[in-house]
N, C-alpha and C positions, 0 to 999 in steps of 0.2 A: 238359774240355769236354762240359757235361750232355749232346749226344748219346749221348755213349754208354752215361750211367744209364739215358737215356729207352730205346737197344735191350731192355734187362736188365726195364726196368719191361715194357713191351709182349709179351715173351715169357712176362712173367709173370702176362699177364691172358691170354693167353692170340692178344693179333692176330699180326698180321705184319712190322712196321714202325711203329717212331716215330713213324712219318707220319701211320698213321690214330690220336694222341693230336694235341689241343690242350691245351696248358699255362697255366699263371697259375707267372711264377717272379722271385724279388728275388732280390739278393744284389753281392757283388763279384768279381773273377774266380777261379775255382775253389773260391769262398766264397758257396753261394747255398743258399735252398731255393727247393723247390714247396708253391703253399697248393690247387691245383688240378689234375687232368689229366680229359677227358674223353674218349672217341671221341666222331666225327662227327658221331653222331646223339644227341650230349648228356647219354650214361650216364657216370654220376661213376664211374672209375675207385681215386678216392683208397684208397675203406676194403677195398680188393680189393689193391693196389699195400704198401698199410699194414700188416694180414693178414702178406703174405710179409713182406716188412722187418723186422718185427716177430720174425717166427721165423729166416731167414736171413738179416738184410742186404738187400748186392744178388747174394751168390752163385745164382743158378739150383739148383735140386736136381739138377739132371744131373751137377754138380756138384759134388757134396755125395760123392762115391765117394771111395777110393785114389787114384788115378786122377785128381782132381781138374787140376795144376797141367799135364798134359799138352797142354795150347793156353797156357794162361795165366799167365804169369810166379807165381813162389808170391806175390812183394808187393802183384802186386794181388788176389790169392783172399783175402789176409787183409783187406787194405782189404776189398773187397766183403764178407765177411765182417764188417766192422769196424762196419759201417755199423749191426748192429741195436741198438750201442751209442751213436753220433748219435743212432741217430733217439731211445731215450727220452730221449737230453736234454728236447725236445720234440716230442712225438709232434702236435702238431695241423699239422706239417708235416714233407717225406720232404725231408732234409740232402744236403748235396753231398757224395761222398766225402770231399776235403780238410779237410773241418772234423774229422775225426781229429785232425791235426796240431796244432789250437786246442781241442780237447775234452780229447785225451787224452794232449800232449807227453809226458808221464815214460810211458804203454805201447810209445807208440813209439820212444822211447830205446830203453826196456828189450829190448824187439825184434828192433832192430836191428843188425845186426853189420858193425860198422867195419870190418871187414877182405874184406868183399862187402858194399857197397853197393848202393843203387839204381842208382846209375852203373853201377859194376859190371854188375850184372844187363840193363840195357839193355844195352850194349856188348858186353855175349857173348852177348846173345839175338835181340833185337830187329834190332837197328841191325848186324850181325854178318846177319844173314838178309836184310832190305833191302836193305843195300850189296852184300851175297854175291849176290846175285839180280841188281838193278839191272847189275851189273860183267857179267855172263854176256849179258844183252838187250842191253846196249852191242857185247858181242863176238858175239856169233849176230847183229843187225841185226836182234832178232825180239824182241816179248814170246809170243811161240808156247811154250807149254809152261812158262811160267812159273806156280813154285808163289804172288806175290803175289797178295792181292784187296783188291782195293776195302773196307776198312771203311765208317764208319757218319761218320768223320772227315773224309773222302779226298769222300763225297760231299755230305756237309753244306758243301765249300767248290764243290765243280760248284752247287749246287744256286744259294751265294748270286750266285754272278758270275754265273749264268741270269736269276734275279729284278731282278743290274741291268739285267742289259744288253736284256731284254726284258721290263721293266715289272711283273714277272707279281704283283707285291700279297703274295708267300711269308711270312707270319708265322715267323718267327726268334730264337734268342736270343742275343743281340749284346749285345753292350759301350759303353753310350753315356755322356753326358755327362746325368748326372741331370734337372737341370734342368725336376723336377718329378714327374715320374715318379715314384717315388716322396714324396713329399709329403711326409713330416716328417724328412727326409733331408739330407745338405750340398747342395745346388742345383752345383757346382761338381766333382761323386765321377766314377766314370766306375763306375757300375752296371753288372750284368749284367740286362737285362729285355723281354719280346716283343715285337718290334719288325713294324713290318709294312715290305716291302723293296722297292723298285721303283725304277727308275729317277734319283729324287730321294735312295737312297740310305733308309737308315734311321727308319724314324718311327715312335717308338717312345709302348708301350699303358703309359698309365698302371695303375699296381698301388697306389695309394692309401696310407693308414697299414702302417708295418711293425711289427710285439710290438717290446716296449723290450728286448726280449733281443737278438733280433737287429739293432735298433738301436746297443742297445749295442756285440754287438762289434761292427759294421761299422765304429760311428763310432773306435774304435781303432785299426783296420789303417787306414782312408782316414789316420788319425791316422799313426799310418809312415811311407804312401809318400808324404806330401804332408812330413814332417821329412826322407826321404833326401832329394828334390825341393831342399828350404831349404838343405842342405847341402854337396849337388853344388856349388848356385849358389855359396854364402855361401864354398867350402871350410870348410865350419867341423867340427871334428870331435866340438863340443860334441854340433851337434846329431844328428849319426848318432849319436851313442852316445844320445842322447835316442831316439834311432827304436830302436832296437836297445834297448835297456831299454822300452820302451810293448811292443812285437812278445811276445805270446801266447803264439806258442812259445822264450821267453829267460827260466829262473825270476830274475832279478834284475839288476841295476845291475852287478856285478862281472864274473856273466859274460857280460854285453852287454859289462863292456868289454876284458874278454879277448878273446871274439870280434873284437869290432874291431882292436884291435895285429893278432889272426892278421890279418884277413882286410885290412890297409893292406900287412902284410910281402907278402904274396901278391900282391897287385894292387896293387903301387909302380909300375908302366910304362903301365898304365893311367886309376890313379883321381889327379884333383887333391891335392896336397899339399894336406894338413888344416891348420887352425889350431888 
């Protein structure tokens, strides 16, 4: 979710919280760009944030020492730093960190350890800690002295629930059907844009036309998603192969077919039979 990156942006500009910023943003799930960021007084924060990202990515200066991974998974430290290269592709905007997989996929493969994946890191790190602390709380019957902390993602969910329950009309980034929010993009695509949230749910704020570079990337990814859905509905091996071939993280159709055949084997009990 973009809120984690926004906390880093706020910190880099001397603000206490992302809630002190108002943003314009567009994209898909984990696949988007900020186009405008201001404080509540209307001051433009983009130049300051861009200067920081050009030097450090989304890493914060205090994390750049030898103990940088003490409180953050190593893969995330790499991701925050990699944002510097992702940003360089289009310095008019600020990118979501997950774009590294689409723009620098070969780098990510070379950096990855097949014997200790991101999933292993999560299971041995965050998951082990959270589950362990929850077990302690359950046994003790109290959350007193727990090491669990409320992060920006947890507070975001509470803010969303409050906005709906109490009709606060808070401005939040949400994934909604496009339907004109991005005027030159697929109307039925699920896009992530700023919305005003109240008891009637999200009301998307129009972001206008998006540039050709981002539009091309997003259209390709939406085509992948829609082909996957059609493949499920039609039990189509061909369409699922096409979907994987079209994905920007897969190098060619031959590799896509190899991946698909492996996926079919391991998911045989859960997937429909593909024809």
